[in-house]
VOBA-18007 format. One record per residue: x, y, z of N, C-alpha, C in turn; residue in one letter; residue number from 1. Coordinates in pm, whole numbers. Example, Ala and Ser with C-alpha at 12.3 -4.5 7.8 and 13.67 -1.06 7.14 Angstrom:
<nodes>
<<1319, -569, 780>, <1230, -450, 780>, <1320, -330, 780>, "A", 1>
<<1285, -225, 708>, <1367, -106, 714>, <1290, 3, 787>, "S", 2>
</nodes>
This chain:
<nodes>
<<81, -118, 0>, <0, 0, 0>, <86, 126, 0>, "M", 1>
<<196, 126, 74>, <284, 243, 78>, <346, 268, -59>, "A", 2>
<<388, 159, -128>, <446, 177, -261>, <346, 244, -354>, "H", 3>
<<221, 204, -349>, <119, 265, -435>, <101, 412, -402>, "Q", 4>
<<102, 447, -275>, <87, 588, -236>, <204, 671, -286>, "A", 5>
<<326, 617, -279>, <442, 691, -325>, <444, 707, -477>, "F", 6>
<<396, 607, -550>, <407, 610, -696>, <293, 682, -766>, "L", 7>
<<187, 714, -697>, <71, 777, -761>, <96, 925, -789>, "C", 8>
<<71, 965, -914>, <63, 1108, -946>, <-75, 1153, -902>, "N", 9>
<<-82, 1258, -823>, <-213, 1306, -784>, <-209, 1457, -759>, "H", 10>
<<-325, 1513, -748>, <-338, 1656, -724>, <-435, 1678, -608>, "E", 11>
<<-399, 1769, -518>, <-485, 1801, -405>, <-483, 1952, -384>, "K", 12>
<<-601, 2011, -381>, <-615, 2156, -362>, <-533, 2235, -463>, "D", 13>
<<-529, 2186, -587>, <-458, 2255, -694>, <-307, 2237, -694>, "G", 14>
<<-256, 2153, -603>, <-112, 2127, -595>, <-85, 1988, -650>, "I", 15>
<<6, 1979, -747>, <40, 1851, -809>, <152, 1784, -729>, "R", 16>
<<134, 1658, -699>, <233, 1580, -627>, <295, 1477, -722>, "F", 17>
<<426, 1484, -740>, <497, 1388, -824>, <523, 1260, -745>, "D", 18>
<<545, 1148, -815>, <573, 1024, -744>, <706, 1031, -670>, "P", 19>
<<717, 957, -562>, <841, 945, -486>, <898, 807, -518>, "I", 20>
<<1017, 804, -576>, <1080, 678, -613>, <1177, 636, -502>, "L", 21>
<<1171, 511, -463>, <1250, 460, -351>, <1370, 383, -404>, "I", 22>
<<1489, 416, -354>, <1611, 342, -388>, <1655, 271, -261>, "I", 23>
<<1663, 138, -267>, <1698, 57, -150>, <1836, -5, -167>, "E", 24>
<<1898, -39, -55>, <2024, -114, -51>, <2137, -44, -127>, "D", 25>
<<2147, 87, -114>, <2253, 163, -181>, <2363, 191, -80>, "M", 26>
<<2486, 148, -111>, <2600, 166, -22>, <2652, 310, -34>, "N", 27>
<<2640, 387, 74>, <2683, 527, 73>, <2802, 552, 166>, "L", 28>
<<2874, 446, 203>, <2984, 461, 298>, <3093, 554, 244>, "I", 29>
<<3131, 541, 118>, <3241, 620, 62>, <3194, 728, -35>, "N", 30>
<<3076, 781, -16>, <3027, 881, -111>, <3094, 1016, -89>, "Y", 31>
<<3102, 1094, -196>, <3160, 1228, -193>, <3053, 1326, -145>, "N", 32>
<<3076, 1395, -38>, <2976, 1485, 19>, <2952, 1610, -65>, "K", 33>
<<3031, 1631, -170>, <3015, 1747, -257>, <2919, 1721, -372>, "D", 34>
<<2854, 1608, -376>, <2760, 1575, -484>, <2642, 1671, -481>, "I", 35>
<<2615, 1733, -596>, <2503, 1827, -607>, <2394, 1777, -700>, "E", 36>
<<2429, 1687, -792>, <2334, 1636, -890>, <2334, 1484, -888>, "N", 37>
<<2216, 1426, -905>, <2203, 1281, -909>, <2110, 1243, -1023>, "I", 38>
<<2150, 1142, -1099>, <2063, 1084, -1202>, <2046, 936, -1168>, "I", 39>
<<1922, 890, -1170>, <1890, 749, -1145>, <1844, 688, -1276>, "V", 40>
<<1913, 583, -1319>, <1886, 518, -1447>, <1833, 377, -1422>, "L", 41>
<<1701, 358, -1429>, <1644, 226, -1403>, <1651, 134, -1525>, "P", 42>
<<1657, 5, -1498>, <1642, -95, -1603>, <1493, -117, -1617>, "L", 43>
<<1435, -66, -1724>, <1289, -68, -1740>, <1242, -205, -1785>, "R", 44>
<<1140, -256, -1718>, <1078, -382, -1754>, <927, -368, -1743>, "T", 45>
<<857, -449, -1818>, <711, -446, -1813>, <661, -525, -1693>, "K", 46>
<<557, -475, -1631>, <485, -544, -1522>, <575, -584, -1405>, "R", 47>
<<667, -496, -1370>, <754, -523, -1255>, <723, -425, -1143>, "A", 48>
<<737, -470, -1021>, <716, -378, -909>, <847, -328, -852>, "D", 49>
<<957, -359, -921>, <1089, -311, -881>, <1187, -340, -993>, "G", 50>
<<1301, -273, -992>, <1401, -293, -1096>, <1536, -244, -1046>, "A", 51>
<<1645, -303, -1097>, <1777, -251, -1061>, <1798, -114, -1124>, "P", 52>
<<1879, -31, -1058>, <1910, 102, -1111>, <2059, 127, -1103>, "V", 53>
<<2106, 218, -1188>, <2240, 274, -1178>, <2223, 417, -1132>, "T", 54>
<<2299, 458, -1030>, <2290, 593, -976>, <2421, 664, -1006>, "V", 55>
<<2412, 782, -1069>, <2528, 862, -1106>, <2518, 996, -1036>, "V", 56>
<<2625, 1037, -971>, <2625, 1167, -903>, <2751, 1244, -936>, "G", 57>
<<2739, 1377, -939>, <2855, 1462, -962>, <2839, 1594, -890>, "W", 58>
</nodes>
């Protein structure tokens, strides 16, 4: 149920809410704290409720 709530595009009182995408099990031990931009590149599949992603930051 939580996944559905996060993924739904909806509007309330004239305000549009974009979906919230969840990234799990990402190792951030050695990340650079100066990262300002992040791109998440999912492996798209049909009828899946999850998929592996590549995360790029700079």
